[in-house]
C-alpha positions in Angstrom: -11.9 -14.7 -25.2 -13.1 -15.4 -21.6 -14.4 -13.1 -18.9 -13.6 -13.4 -15.3 -15.8 -11.3 -13.0 -14.7 -11.6 -9.4 -15.7 -9.6 -6.4 -13.0 -8.2 -4.2 -13.5 -10.9 -1.6 -13.4 -13.8 -4.1 -10.2 -12.7 -5.8 -8.3 -11.6 -2.8 -8.1 -8.2 -4.3 -9.0 -5.3 -2.0 -9.6 -2.2 -4.0 -10.9 -0.2 -1.0 -9.3 3.2 -1.0 -8.1 2.9 2.6 -7.0 -0.7 3.0 -3.3 -1.3 3.4 -1.4 -4.4 2.6 -2.2 -5.9 6.0 -5.9 -5.6 5.4 -6.3 -3.0 8.2 -8.2 0.2 7.5 -5.6 3.0 7.4 -5.2 6.3 5.7 -3.6 6.0 2.3 0.1 6.4 2.3 1.5 9.1 0.1 4.9 9.7 -1.5 6.2 11.6 1.5 6.0 14.9 -0.3 3.9 17.6 1.2 1.3 19.2 -1.0 -1.6 21.6 -0.7 -5.1 20.3 -0.3 -7.0 19.8 -3.6 -9.8 22.3 -3.4 -11.0 21.9 -7.0 -14.5 20.5 -7.6 -13.0 17.2 -8.8 -10.9 17.1 -5.6 -13.9 17.6 -3.4 -15.8 14.9 -5.3 -12.9 12.5 -4.9 -12.6 13.3 -1.1 -16.4 12.6 -0.7 -16.0 9.3 -2.4 -13.1 8.3 -0.2 -15.0 9.3 2.9 -18.1 7.3 1.8 -15.8 4.2 1.4 -17.2 3.1 -1.9 -16.3 -0.4 -3.1 -14.7 -1.3 -6.4 -15.2 -4.4 -8.6 -13.3 -5.6 -11.6 -13.6 -7.7 -14.7 -10.6 -9.4 -16.3 -10.8 -10.2 -20.0 -8.4 -12.9 -21.2 -7.7 -12.2 -24.9 -6.3 -14.8 -27.2 -4.5 -12.5 -29.6 -3.9 -9.4 -27.5 -2.8 -8.5 -23.9 -5.3 -9.4 -21.2 -7.3 -6.4 -19.9 -8.6 -5.5 -16.4 -11.4 -3.0 -16.0 -12.0 -1.5 -12.5 -15.3 0.3 -11.7 -17.5 1.3 -8.7 -19.5 -1.7 -7.5 -22.8 0.2 -7.0 -22.6 2.3 -10.1 -25.7 2.6 -12.4 -25.5 1.7 -16.1 -25.2 5.4 -16.9 -22.5 5.9 -14.3 -20.5 2.9 -15.7 -20.2 4.7 -19.0 -17.7 7.2 -17.5 -16.7 5.8 -14.1 -14.2 3.0 -15.0 -10.5 2.5 -15.7 -8.8 -0.2 -17.8 -5.3 -1.6 -17.6 -3.5 -3.9 -20.0 -1.6 -7.0 -19.0 1.8 -6.0 -17.5 0.2 -3.0 -15.7 -1.5 -5.2 -13.1 -0.6 -8.3 -11.0 -2.5 -10.8 -9.0 -2.5 -9.8 -5.4 -1.6 -13.3 -4.2 1.6 -13.3 -6.4 2.8 -10.2 -4.5 2.4 -11.6 -1.0 
């Protein structure tokens, strides 16, 4: 098993919440469906994080006998925050950014 830990700049992957495909900062594009603002505590927390412009990092784990995995997490998170502030995807659910350009 090997680990690959790249920063966003090194991998060509831009996980910033407001970056579009051209690399310009732009508001996120939705599905085109109108919806009411999310006024829940979780919605307010998410909005504050987006306004703060936090950066994400990732680790790709290449497994020999299982699908590869990619974990995405806030770059500046403390050890305690990392226990609950991450998401993982299995191979097939993510692609290399360069392969999509």
